[in-house]
C-alpha positions, 0 to 999 in steps of 0.5 A: 500500500505504501508503494502505491501511495508513493507512486500516486504522489509522484504522478500528482507531482508531475501533473502539478508541474503541468498545471503550473505551466498551464497557469502561466499561459492561461492563468497569468496571460489568458492564452488558451493552450489545448496542446499541453500534452504536446510539450509534455511529450516533447520533453519525455521523448527528447530526454528518453531518446538521448538518455537511451543513446548514452547521453549524460542525464544532465545534458539530456534533460537540458536538451529536452527542456530547450526542445520543449521551449523551442517548440513552444516558441515556434507554435506561439510565434505563428498561433498567437496572431490568431483570435482566441478560438482559433488559437485553441484549435491550432494548439489542439491540432498541434498536440494530435499532430505530434502524437501521430508523428511519434506513432508513425516516424518509427525511424526516430521515435520507435513508433508504437513500440515506444522507448524502453529501458530509459535509465532512472537517475541515481538508481544505484545510489538508492537500491532499497528506497528508490521510489521515495527518492524519486518522489523527493526529486519530483516534489523538489522540482515542484517546489522550485518551479512554484517558487520561481513562478511566484516570483515571476507573478509578483515581478513587473513581467508578471504584472504585464502578463496579467494586464494583457489578460485583462485588456490587451488594448490598455496594455498596448496603449501602455507601451507593452509589446503584446506578442512578445510577452505572449510568446515568452509566457507560452515558452515558459509554460512549454518548458515547465511541461517539458520538465514534467515530461522528463520526470514522467519518462524517467519514472516509468522507464518507458514511454509510447505515443498513446500516453500523450493523448488529448485527454491528458490536456483535459485533465490538466485544464480540469486541475487548474480550473478546480484549484483556481486559475491564476493561483500557483497554489491552486494549480497544485491543489487542483492536481492533488484533488483531481488525481486523488479523486480519479485514483481513489475512485478505483477502490469503488470496485471493492464496494460496488461489485459490478463497477469494473473495467469499462464501467469503472472508467466511465464512472470516473469520467462521470464523476469528474464531469459532475465535480466540474459542473458543481464547481462552476456553479458553487465556486467558479473561481476555484478552490483557491481563487487568485489573489492580488500579489 
């Protein structure tokens, strides 16, 4: 049971990183990114491929974060000139195009077979309690990203992002380069998602394209909305509550015998949907609403 709880806590931490990255884009800046999973996948695949090829892990991780940031910069440069609804469509499409690329370009990504044998960092140092060490590593990354984004939120840069979110016209009149700020926010969020992908790939030691489906982006959005958009603590809380709810509902099969297999998966989706509807009615600002810095 302890091992199961450690595994869940590790995955919660990884999803919290995804929610923090999305919070920079949507919560701070008002950018609709429905392709979060794409940058998650870029980070996981870049680090995994390089690590399996024998590249030192620090170099592989740095390359993966840079690759995710560059992918975010390229997409943002093109897509951010579109209206909000078209931006959502383009980012959603980018996520699915990347998944199909990972699936079909086997010469580079190993296709449907995925990448196996991804080395786990410092595995030989902790032969007995490695999962606890990895949980500590993930939580340490969450803490560092949280502190960095909190500082960003209170900085002039963060205030400019929120000004753009509230009224682009006013921000433009104030002399802000709207496109540049949006691209920078998108890049930061993509880099954080790439870091989450790195930790995810090295934790499982195996990744394949169907791990990066659009549904993963939906869960990140739900976590952020649940916790409180614009609030970094809310992003983390939302990830904890949502994943705790999804995983906790697995035990329902022990109480309700007919709730197994497909029925259990359907019940989980219904539960999440019901939670979101109730939340939008009772607490539309989330569990931890945004506060002025």
